[in-house]
C-alpha positions in Angstrom: -39.1 8.4 10.0 -37.5 10.9 12.8 -34.3 12.8 11.7 -32.1 10.8 13.3 -33.0 7.9 11.8 -32.2 8.5 8.2 -28.5 7.4 8.4 -29.4 3.9 9.8 -30.0 0.7 7.6 -33.4 -0.5 7.3 -34.4 -4.3 7.2 -37.3 -6.4 7.3 -40.8 -6.4 4.9 -43.4 -3.6 5.6 -46.4 -4.6 6.5 -50.0 -3.1 7.5 -50.6 -2.1 11.0 -47.4 -2.0 12.5 -47.2 -1.3 16.2 -43.7 0.9 16.5 -42.2 -0.5 19.4 -38.0 0.5 20.1 -35.6 -1.5 21.4 -32.5 -3.7 21.5 -30.8 -6.5 21.6 -26.9 -8.0 22.8 -24.4 -10.1 21.4 -23.3 -11.9 24.3 -20.2 -13.1 24.0 -17.9 -15.5 26.7 -14.1 -15.3 26.1 -13.2 -18.4 27.7 -15.3 -20.6 26.5 -15.1 -18.5 22.9 -18.6 -19.1 22.2 -21.4 -16.8 22.3 -24.9 -17.3 24.3 -28.3 -17.1 23.0 -31.7 -18.9 23.1 -33.1 -21.6 21.9 -36.7 -21.5 21.0 -37.7 -24.8 22.5 -40.6 -25.4 19.4 -38.6 -25.2 16.8 -34.9 -24.8 17.4 -34.6 -21.0 16.2 -32.0 -19.1 17.8 -33.0 -16.0 19.2 -30.7 -12.8 20.4 -31.6 -11.3 23.8 -33.7 -9.0 22.7 -36.9 -6.6 23.7 -38.4 -3.3 23.9 -37.2 -0.7 26.3 -39.4 0.6 29.3 -40.8 4.3 29.8 -37.4 6.1 30.5 -35.1 3.4 30.5 -32.0 3.8 29.6 -31.5 2.0 26.0 -27.9 -0.2 26.8 -30.1 -0.6 30.6 -32.9 -2.1 28.8 -30.8 -4.3 26.7 -28.7 -5.5 30.0 -32.2 -5.9 31.5 -33.1 -8.3 28.5 -30.2 -10.3 28.7 -30.3 -10.9 32.4 -34.0 -11.8 32.3 -34.0 -13.6 29.0 -30.8 -15.4 29.6 -29.7 -15.2 33.1 -26.6 -13.6 32.4 -25.4 -10.5 34.9 -21.4 -10.4 35.5 -20.6 -8.5 32.0 -17.1 -7.6 31.7 -17.0 -4.8 28.7 -20.2 -3.5 26.8 -20.3 -1.5 23.3 -23.0 0.0 21.1 -22.5 -1.3 18.4 -25.2 -0.3 15.3 -28.6 0.6 15.1 -31.3 -0.3 12.8 -34.6 0.3 11.7 -36.8 -3.3 11.6 -39.9 -4.3 9.8 -40.6 -7.4 11.6 -43.7 -10.2 12.4 -43.2 -10.7 16.3 -43.6 -14.5 16.1 -44.2 -14.4 20.1 -46.5 -11.7 20.4 -48.3 -12.8 16.8 -48.0 -9.2 16.3 -46.6 -7.0 13.1 -43.9 -4.0 14.4 -41.6 -1.4 13.1 -39.2 -0.3 15.8 -35.5 1.2 16.1 -33.2 -1.6 17.2 -29.9 -0.9 19.2 -26.9 -3.9 19.3 -24.7 -4.1 22.1 -21.7 -6.3 22.0 -21.6 -7.5 25.7 -18.4 -9.8 27.2 -19.1 -11.6 29.9 -16.6 -11.7 33.0 -18.2 -15.1 34.2 -21.4 -17.2 33.1 -22.3 -17.2 36.6 -26.1 -17.3 36.2 -29.1 -15.7 38.3 -33.0 -17.0 38.0 -34.6 -15.9 34.5 -37.9 -13.8 34.1 -39.2 -15.1 31.3 -42.6 -13.8 30.4 -45.2 -16.2 29.0 -44.4 -15.9 25.4 -40.8 -16.4 25.7 -40.0 -20.3 25.6 -36.2 -20.6 24.6 -33.5 -21.4 27.0 -29.5 -20.1 26.7 -27.1 -22.2 24.5 -23.8 -21.5 23.6 -22.9 -21.5 20.2 -20.1 -20.5 17.5 -21.2 -17.4 15.6 -21.3 -20.1 12.3 -23.5 -21.9 14.2 -25.8 -18.8 14.9 -25.5 -17.4 11.4 -26.4 -21.2 9.6 -29.5 -21.5 12.0 -30.8 -18.1 10.7 -30.0 -18.7 6.9 -31.8 -21.6 7.3 -35.1 -19.6 7.8 -37.5 -18.4 5.1 -36.0 -15.8 3.1 -39.1 -13.5 4.4 -38.4 -14.6 7.9 -34.7 -14.4 7.9 -33.6 -11.5 11.0 -31.8 -9.3 8.9 -31.2 -7.1 10.9 -29.8 -9.6 13.9 -27.5 -10.9 11.0 -26.1 -7.3 10.4 -25.7 -7.1 14.0 -23.8 -10.1 14.5 -21.7 -9.8 12.0 -20.6 -6.6 13.1 -20.3 -7.7 17.0 -17.8 -10.5 15.8 -16.0 -8.8 13.9 -15.3 -6.4 16.7 -15.1 -9.3 19.3 -11.9 -10.0 16.9 -10.6 -6.6 16.5 -10.3 -6.3 20.6 -8.5 -9.5 20.6 -11.5 -11.1 22.5 -12.5 -13.8 19.7 -9.5 -15.8 19.0 -11.2 -17.5 16.3 -10.3 -14.4 13.7 -13.2 -15.8 10.9 -14.6 -12.5 10.3 -18.3 -12.3 9.0 -18.6 -10.1 6.0 
C-alpha cells in the first residue's frame, strides 16, 4: 500500500486479479424529510450508495458529487464534508470484476430534492429512494456475510453520527 494509505481502515476480502479503481461515495441526507437518498437495485432490492470511480485529473469531491447527480439526479447541495477514507476489496457485481480501491466518503446535505435527469450507465439498474439510516443498515446486514458492503456501513455510521452532531438529523439515533 502507498504511504498515505497506511492509517486508514481496510475492508473486504482480498481476491485474485483485483483491478485498482479509486473513487468515492456520498451519504446524502434531506433535512426536510429526515431521510437518506440512496439507490435501490431493481433486480434484487439491494440498496446502493451513489458511488463510483473518479476520472483522471478529477478532484475526488467533484467526482463524488458528479456520481450523486448522474446516478440520483440530485444536485442542489447545502453542505458537503469529507467523512472518511478506506481501502476496499470487493467484487463489483455490476461490472463483474474483482476490485481494490481507495474510497473517500462525503456526507452531503441537500438544499432541496430538486432533480435533474440521471445519466445511468448500462449496468446501473437502480432508482432513487428515500429511507432511514436503519432501513439502509437492515438492507445491508441481510446480505450474505461476504457480500456485505462493510466499507459503506463504516461510512454510513460516521455520516449519520455527523449529521446528528451538526443538527441536521433530528432522530438522535446514533449508529455504533
